[in-house]
N, C-alpha and C positions, 0 to 999 in steps of 0.2 A: 380516531385514536391511532390507527396504524399509520395514517398519513402524517399525523403530528410526530410520531416516533421517527418516521423516515426523514422528515424535515430536520429534526434535531440531529440525527445521524449525519445527514448531508452537511448541515452547518458546521458540525464538529470536524468533519473530514475536510471541508473547504478551509476552515481555520487552520488546520494542520498543514494543508497544502500551501496556504498563504505564508505562514511562518517559515516553513521549510524553504519555499521559494525565495523569500526575502533573505534568509540566512545564506542560501546557496549563492545568490547574486553577490552578496558582500564577500563571501569567501572567495568567489571567483575574481573579484577585484583585487583582493590581497594576493591571490595566486598570479594574477596578471603582473603585479608589481614584482613578485618573486621571479617569474619567468623572464620578464624583461631585464631584471637585474642580473640574471645569469648570462645574458648576451651582452649587456652594456656595462657590466661590472658594478656591483652594489657593495657598499661597505658592510662589514660584518654586523654592526649594531642594527642597521636597518633590516638586514635579512633576518636576524633573530627576532626583531619586532614583528615583522610580517608573519613569521612562523608562529609566534605566540598568539597573534591576532587570529590567525586561521584556527588554531586550537581552541581559543576562547569562543569563537563563533560556532564552530562545528559541534562542540560538546553539548550546548543546549539543543541543537538540531537532533543529535543522536538520542538524547534522553528525553526530549520533548516530543516532537512529531514522530521521530523514529521509534519511540517506545512501543508503538503498535506491533512492530515486528518482533520485539523481544517478548511482548505479552503473548503473541501467537506462538513463538518458539517455546516458551515456557508451558503453555497449554499443550503443545504437541508432545513435549517430554513427559508431562504428567499423565497424559492419556496413552503414551507409548505408541503414537501414530505419527507417520511422517506428514509434514506439512511444509509448504514452500517457505514459510517464515523461518524455519530452522536454519537452512543454509544462508538465508539473507542475514539473519541476526548474527550468525557466526562470522560471516564476511565483514559486516559492519563493525563488530567488536574487534576483530583481528586488525582490520585496517586502521581503526582509531587507536588501538594500543600500539601498533607499529609507528604510526604518526606521532603519538605521544612520546614514545621512546626516542625517535629521531629528533623531535623538537627539544627534548631535554638534553640529548647528547650533541645537539647542534650539528647534525650531519645526516645526509641521506634524504630521500624524498619523504614528504609528509602526508600525502594522499588526501588531505582534508577537502580539497576542491572536488575531487571525485566522490568522496563520501557524501558531502552535502548535496551534490547534484544527484547522486543515486537515490538518496532519501526522497528528494523532491520528485524525481521521475517515478519511483516505485509507488509513492502515495497517489500521484496522478493516475497511474495505471490501475491501482486498486480501486480508486473512485470510479473510473470508467467501467471497470469490471462489475462493480456493485450495481451501477446504473443499468448495465446490460442484463444482468441477472434479474434485476427487479422487473425490467420490461418483459423478459421472457416469462417470469412467474405471473405477472399480470395478464399476459396474453393467454397463458394456459388456464388461468382461473376464469377468464372471460369465455374461453372456448368451452370449458366444463360447464359453466353456468348456462350456456346456450344449448347444451345437449338435452334431449327430452328425458323425462323421468320415467315415462312408460311408452309402450308401443302397442298398437292395435294389430293383432294378427288375424287375418281372414283365411280360414281353411274351409273351402266349400261354402256351406250355408252358416257355419259357426264362426262367431267373432269372439276373440279372447283379448282382454287387456292384460298385458304382462309388464312387469318392471323391466326397464331397459337393460339392467344388469343380467337378467335371465337370458337375454339374446346374445350376449357377448361370450365367446369361448373363454374358458378358464375362469369365469366369474362364479 
């Protein structure tokens, strides 16, 4: 049952990573066109087109796979505890809002290539972190399961069977 739940979580995270990666790759292609247009001279309508394409691609990445950071930030605010998702969500929201404003005003940088790539990289990092934490938890559980439940204490001619917790200080 626990393994089935872990597999479902892993599949969901890998799906998020896949979607975020595909979107980031496409946004980077649009950004490549914009960057090369800055050096080679791009007509205004084409530049506007690639800006809007970047916005339209990044928005689903932010509110799809990137939703996990906003959910974590919201939970952090509700419980009044600090969590790494809070500054991440703020940065993603501010970057997207600034890119949106610059796209609408047709001036300034749009940041969408960085946002899409950041979402992808953060999701990959979170997946690797979860896998590492699971491995550590599994190792600790295995170590605990191998520890004895009781100990036989021999004092002179007397033999006592004691629970293992009685021999540990502070237990």
